[in-house]
N, C-alpha and C positions, 0 to 999 in steps of 0.2 A: 389526578392532581399533578403527578410528575410531568405528564405531557403538557399541561397548561403552563407550568413554569418553564419548560423547555422552549415553548413557542415564544414567550416574552423575551427570552435572552438571545435570540438569533440576531447576529450582527454581521452585516456584509461589508466587505472592503471595497475601496474605490480603485485599487490598483488595476492598471490596464496595459502594462508593458507587453509587447510582443516581440519575438525574436525569429530570425531566419532559421536557426538551428537550436537544439537543446542538448543537454548532457544526460537526459533521463535514460537510465538503464532499464528500470522497471517502474510501472505504475500499477498498483494493486488495489482493487476494490473488493471488500469482503463483507458479507452479511452472515451473522450467526443467528439461527432461528430459535425461538423460545420453545418450540415444540418440534417433534420429529415430523418430517415431511414424507409423504408417500412417494416411493420410488417404483411404483408399479409400472408395468409396461405402458399402460394407458396414460398415466400422469406424465411420464418422461416423454412420451411421444407428443402429447398435447403441448408440453413445454417447448419441445424442439420445433414444433410447427410455427410457434410464434416468433422464434429467434432465427430460424434457418436461413433467412436472407442475409443476415450478418455472420451467422455461424453455420455454414453449409456442411461442415465435416462433423460427424458424430462418432464417438468411440466409447464402448463399454470397457471400463478399466477394473479388472478383478484385483482385489487386495485382501489381505488377511489382518484382522485385528487381534492382538494378543492382550489378554487381561490377567491380572493377578489380584486375588482376593484373600485377605487374611480372615480365617474362620476360627472359631473357638475362643476360649478364655485364656486361662493360665498356660495351658498346653496348646497354644494356637499353632496353626499351620497355614501354609500358603497354598491356595488352590489356583491352579493355572488353567486357562481355557483359551481357545482361539475360535474366531468366527470369520467365515468367508463372506465378504460383501462385494457389491459392485457399485463403483462410482461412475459418473457420466461426464465425459469430456467433449466439449464442443469448441470448434475453432474456425477461423477464417481460412481462406485458400492458402495464405502464406504461412500460417502457423504462428504469426506474430501477435495474434489476439486469441487468447484461450480462456474459456469459461468452464469451470469444473463444479458440478453439483455433487456434493458428498452427502452420504446418508447417515453416517455415524461418526461424530455428531453431525446433525443437519446444518450445513452451511453451503454457501456458494462463493466461489472465488473467480474474479476477473483479473487476468494478467495481461498487460500490454507491454511488449518488449520493443515496440517501435512507435513511440508516442508522437502523434502529429499535433493535436491541439485540443483544447478543452471542449470545443463543440462536438468533436467526434466522441470524446469520453462521455459527455452528457447524453448524446444520442444512444450510446451503448447501454448506459445505466438505465435510462428511461425504458428502453426495450426490455431489459432484464426485469425491471419492476413490473412492467405490463404483463410479462409472461408469468411472473409469480402470482400476481393478483388474479389473472384469468384462470390459472390452474388451481391455486391453493386458497384464493380469497385474500382479503386484506389482513394477512396474518401478522403476528407480533415478531419483531426483530429484537433480540436481546443485546446485540453488539453490532455496531456499524463502523467500518474502518476504511480509510482512504490514505494510501501511502505513496509517496513520491521519492524514489531513490535516484539521486543524481550522482553519476560517476564521472567526475571531471578528469579527463586524460589529455595531457598536453605533451607534445613531443620536443618542445624547446625550453631552454632555461634551467636554472638550478632547481633540482627536484624539491628542495625544501623552501624555496622562495615563492611565497604567495602574496607578497605585500601589496601588489596593485590589483589583485584578483579577488581575494577573500577578506572579509572584515577582520581587522586586527584582533578583535576579541576572540575570534574562533581559531586563530593560529598562534596565540600567545604561548600555548603549552609547548610549542616547538622551540621557543627561546630559552627554556629552562636548562637543558643539558649544556654543560660546559663545552662539550665537543659534539656538535650536531651530527657529525659523521657516524656517531654510534647509534643514532635513533633507528630502531627497527619497526616501530609502530607508534603512532600518536593519535589517540582517539578521545573525543569528549562526548558527554551525554547530558542532555538537559530535559527535564520533564516539566510540562506546564499543565496546570489545572485551570481551565477557563470556564466561564459561565455555562457555555453550551457544549463543550467537549474538552478532551484532553489531547496533549501532543507529546510524543516521544521523539525528540530531535537528537540524532546521532551524527557526528561530524568528525572529520580528520583524515589522517593518512593510514589506511588499513594495511597497505603494502602487500601485494600479491606474492612477493618473494620472501615474506616473513618465514623464519627469524633472521634472515640476512638484513643488513642495514638498508635503509631506503635508498633506492637508485632510480625509481620511476616517479615521474611527476604526475601523481594521481591523488585526487581528493574526493571525499565522500560528503554529500549533504543529503541526509536521509530524514524525511519528515513523515511521521506516522501519526495521522490525526484520527481520533476515534471517539465513539460515544458508547457508554455502557448502559445507558437508560433504555428501557423497553419502549419502543415506538412501533406504530403500524407501518406496513410496507408502503402505503400511499404517502407517508411523510418523508420517505427517504430522499427523493429528488431535491426537496428544499434543504434538507440537512447537508446533502453532498455539496451543494453550492457554498455553504458556509465553510465546510472543511477545505474545499478547493481554494477559496479565497484566502483562508488563513495560511495554508501551505505556500501559496504564491507570495503572500506578504512576507512570510518568514524567509523565503528564498531571496527576495529582493533585498532584505535587510542583511543577508549573509554575504552578498557579493558586491564587488566594486566595478567601476566603469571599465577596468581592463578586461574583465571577463565578459561584460556586456558587449564590448567591442568584438571579441572573438565569437560571440554568439550571433552577432549581427542584429542590433536593435532596430526594429522596423518602425515602431511608434512608441511614444511616451506620453500618452494622453493624461 
């Protein structure tokens, strides 16, 4: 029943602005699985064979999980244990696109540190889904997330002046202090509950030199779009399109023409 409701509520945006450059520091796509996935040698190798053209580098990453369990009643004690596991890292030749398959808990993470365009992202996600379905079947995903972290770094102008670049509603908190020179960090957080998904939007001046007063002209626009409903792996590509379009729409609402000019607006269909 949840899946039927989910399908009826999918809404696509018509935004189609394209730019010559972007300020994306990270693009992250993550799937959390409802059940544990086999990480046997055969399963991992079969998975790798499907994705190896885009992810030719493969690495086994050994790690240790530490657990603490409270046992007993009135005189309870804490029992600690540790477990050695292996996660699997796949990457392109440059190391700018990395895919990690983790076994406990079972999830998969795609990290892009040099984002080109949505077409490339779609191709990668479709490839990952194809590999999952081929090796594990049309399994259930309990959480789907797509996150865009924009780190806007400019070399000119007053570090605290974003009036022609960022929507005034997102920079109004910087107007509150009587002496702006004392601001060492200014961040905002908005959470949205939409029909098909949720969004955690964080924005502002994080300041890499914190706790010193802000001296660098840097601004964060971080859109984390996610779904907590259980859906099948085959449904993910359609959902990703919705998350992507919403993040793009939120970004366009966050910026002004001054920043669009710096990014080099190619088309505004």
